C-alpha positions as MATLAB code, in Angstrom:
seq = 'MSYRAVMRELKAAGTAQNRKIYGRHGVRGEMFGVSYAHLGKLAKKIKVEQALAEQLWASGNHDARLLATMIADPGAIRSKTLDGWARDLENYPLTDAFAGMVAKTRFLQSKLKRWIASRNDFLGQAGWNLVAISAMRSDSLTDAAFEELLGTIEREIGSAKNRTRHAMNNALIAIGMRGPKLERKAIAAARRIGPVEVDHGQTSCKTPDAIDYIRRAKSRRKKR';
ca = [
     -15.248   20.167    9.739;
     -13.504   22.882    7.807;
     -10.033   22.464    6.360;
      -8.588   24.946    8.843;
     -10.231   23.222   11.796;
      -8.848   19.846   10.712;
      -5.342   21.236   10.281;
      -5.523   22.852   13.731;
      -6.539   19.538   15.277;
      -3.794   17.656   13.448;
      -1.187   20.170   14.600;
      -2.357   19.918   18.201;
      -2.291   16.106   18.107;
       1.227   15.773   16.714;
       4.162   14.733   18.891;
       7.941   14.921   18.559;
       8.189   11.205   19.288;
       5.878   10.324   16.413;
       7.792   12.635   14.095;
      10.967   10.800   15.039;
       9.357    7.393   14.417;
       7.872    8.447   11.072;
      11.220    9.884   10.050;
      12.813    6.474   10.572;
      10.200    5.083    8.184;
      11.230    7.478    5.452;
       8.780   10.332    5.959;
      10.333   13.657    5.007;
       9.015   17.157    4.701;
       6.168   18.712    6.658;
       4.437   16.545    9.250;
       2.922   16.974   12.705;
       3.475   13.394   13.854;
      -0.140   12.400   14.505;
      -0.768    8.836   15.686;
      -2.721    6.485   13.440;
      -5.180    5.998   16.296;
      -5.966    9.710   16.377;
      -6.205    9.873   12.595;
      -8.688    7.012   12.687;
     -10.852    8.766   15.270;
     -10.793   11.970   13.272;
     -11.705   10.104   10.084;
     -14.717    8.566   11.844;
     -15.816   12.029   12.916;
     -15.499   13.464    9.406;
     -16.691   10.317    7.592;
     -16.486   10.706    3.792;
     -15.776   14.125    2.330;
     -14.012   14.226   -1.026;
     -13.609   17.991   -1.282;
     -11.935   18.132    2.120;
      -9.744   15.148    1.212;
      -8.465   17.033   -1.828;
      -7.701   20.100    0.268;
      -5.827   18.000    2.802;
      -3.781   16.290    0.114;
      -2.926   19.613   -1.517;
      -1.460   20.832    1.803;
       1.570   18.581    1.288;
       1.515   17.676    4.996;
       2.100   13.966    5.625;
      -0.530   13.596    8.360;
      -3.094   15.517    6.329;
      -2.441   13.280    3.339;
      -2.868   10.145    5.423;
      -6.193   11.505    6.636;
      -7.140   12.325    3.037;
      -6.830    8.652    2.101;
      -9.187    7.791    4.969;
     -11.980   10.242    4.099;
     -11.767   10.240    0.290;
     -14.918    9.100   -1.480;
     -14.095    5.947   -3.513;
     -17.160    6.483   -5.665;
     -16.519   10.138   -6.412;
     -12.755   10.465   -6.720;
     -11.628   10.935  -10.308;
      -9.002    8.952  -12.176;
      -7.116   12.199  -12.833;
      -7.056   12.956   -9.108;
      -5.638    9.528   -8.317;
      -2.889   10.035  -10.890;
      -2.043   13.402   -9.366;
      -1.877   11.966   -5.860;
       0.211    9.057   -7.114;
       2.815   11.453   -8.495;
       3.161   12.984   -5.018;
       4.035    9.726   -3.266;
       7.394    9.946   -1.544;
       7.379    7.440    1.312;
       6.112    3.931    1.801;
       3.642    4.424    4.703;
       1.659    6.949    2.679;
       1.914    4.730   -0.401;
       0.410    1.819    1.547;
      -2.484    4.003    2.718;
      -2.999    5.418   -0.782;
      -3.099    1.968   -2.407;
      -5.634    0.795    0.168;
      -7.874    3.692   -0.793;
      -7.433    3.125   -4.547;
      -8.449   -0.519   -4.043;
     -11.929    0.697   -3.046;
     -12.433    2.565   -6.325;
     -13.559    1.377   -9.742;
     -10.071    2.188  -11.031;
      -8.293   -0.622   -9.181;
      -7.517   -2.792  -12.202;
      -6.599    0.026  -14.590;
      -4.228    1.635  -12.086;
      -2.764   -1.750  -11.157;
      -1.766   -2.426  -14.759;
      -0.175    0.982  -15.225;
       1.636    1.250  -11.933;
       3.251   -2.186  -11.833;
       5.026   -1.191  -15.063;
       6.398    2.023  -13.548;
      10.070    2.464  -12.717;
       9.134    4.953  -10.003;
       9.654    3.060   -6.751;
       6.524    4.244   -4.959;
       4.265    3.907   -7.994;
       5.576    0.372   -8.403;
       4.886   -0.283   -4.734;
       1.335    1.027   -5.098;
       0.723   -1.157   -8.141;
       1.959   -4.350   -6.507;
       0.024   -3.506   -3.349;
      -3.071   -3.492   -5.555;
      -2.086   -6.911   -6.923;
      -1.883   -8.245   -3.363;
      -5.260   -6.753   -2.462;
      -6.804   -8.169   -5.636;
      -5.452  -11.618   -4.832;
      -7.297  -11.584   -1.513;
     -10.659  -10.939   -3.192;
     -12.945  -13.586   -4.633;
     -14.306  -11.314   -7.391;
     -10.954  -10.429   -8.835;
      -8.628  -11.388  -11.677;
      -8.592  -14.913  -13.069;
      -6.080  -17.510  -11.930;
      -4.473  -17.248  -15.372;
      -3.930  -13.529  -14.826;
      -2.346  -14.188  -11.455;
      -0.098  -16.842  -12.993;
       1.084  -14.237  -15.477;
       1.763  -11.828  -12.640;
       3.787  -14.512  -10.854;
       5.905  -14.748  -13.985;
       6.446  -10.995  -13.933;
       7.466  -11.115  -10.284;
       9.923  -13.924  -10.920;
      11.514  -12.124  -13.878;
      11.676   -8.636  -12.422;
      11.895   -8.750   -8.628;
      15.677   -9.026   -8.645;
      16.090   -5.763  -10.552;
      13.132   -3.927   -8.997;
      13.653   -0.917   -6.749;
      13.561   -1.300   -2.999;
       9.932   -0.695   -1.987;
       8.633   -2.147   -5.241;
      10.587   -5.315   -4.462;
       9.006   -5.540   -1.024;
       5.522   -5.073   -2.495;
       6.206   -7.703   -5.173;
       7.165  -10.184   -2.476;
       3.945   -9.415   -0.610;
       1.975   -9.846   -3.837;
       3.620  -13.229   -4.411;
       2.518  -14.278   -0.918;
      -1.041  -13.054   -1.462;
      -1.296  -14.893   -4.783;
       0.016  -18.043   -3.122;
      -2.734  -17.816   -0.513;
      -5.476  -17.636   -3.137;
      -5.888  -21.381   -3.719;
      -4.057  -24.734   -4.056;
      -3.013  -24.318   -7.693;
      -1.613  -20.829   -7.257;
      -0.084  -21.859   -3.948;
       2.054  -24.473   -5.689;
       3.066  -22.060   -8.429;
       3.875  -19.244   -5.988;
       6.013  -21.505   -3.808;
       7.853  -22.793   -6.876;
       8.469  -19.217   -8.027;
       9.627  -18.161   -4.559;
      12.033  -21.087   -4.450;
      13.572  -20.035   -7.762;
      13.755  -16.385   -6.689;
      15.487  -17.134   -3.411;
      15.815  -14.662   -0.509;
      14.413  -11.194   -1.181;
      16.569   -8.428    0.223;
      14.929   -5.124    1.125;
      16.524   -2.154    2.878;
      14.186   -1.225    5.733;
      16.394    1.609    6.932;
      16.449    2.394   10.646;
      13.446    0.228   11.480;
      12.888   -3.272   12.830;
      10.732   -4.192    9.828;
      11.581   -7.377    7.973;
      10.674   -8.811    4.591;
       8.703  -12.039    5.110;
       9.941  -15.319    3.690;
       7.308  -16.060    1.056;
       7.371  -19.852    1.274;
       7.204  -19.915    5.054;
       4.439  -17.311    5.143;
       2.275  -19.108    2.588;
       2.649  -22.436    4.378;
       1.879  -20.960    7.797;
      -1.203  -19.242    6.398;
      -2.378  -22.564    4.957;
      -1.825  -24.265    8.321;
      -3.874  -21.602   10.113;
      -6.745  -22.061    7.652;
      -6.801  -25.825    8.280;
      -7.114  -25.288   12.043;
     -10.233  -23.126   11.709;
];
């Protein structure tokens, strides 16, 4: 599909209700309000097309950028392109989608290290999202590396910005689900941290209690 054809389809699929919902989740600027279900169907039709993904991202349209993360080629996208896209992040739904795409590239670990040190809220969120994704993989960082990251979370989560703080809490949970040793250390860290407060705006979203989540996940694994 051509760029113009994709943009026409996105515009036709958008709804006022979706725009209202996305606005409550912090999306600002140009958007059509396309459902994730429709974006998924369109992505399956297009498959992988890096050049088109870059055109869609350059449009500045929220829906087009979400679609760009779905059709980008993890093996072809350049580090410089990822850095450029990262600088454009301005809401957490797009940041979640972007981090999920970055996790499929060979740049996962290098971007993780840079972005978790950023004071930009959405870059920090992206970096800690990558930590959480890494923790769920078997071929990832060492347990020692994750222990170090737990220490960073414990030291910095209280002063972290809003969406970064939420992502750090999710990373703590993911690390705690990695194995018995890290589970004990993550629960101990979560106990010292205490409740994590995140402003979710005009949504019903909640920040999970790390200790409870880790323990429930362990219980579910035992029942399988």
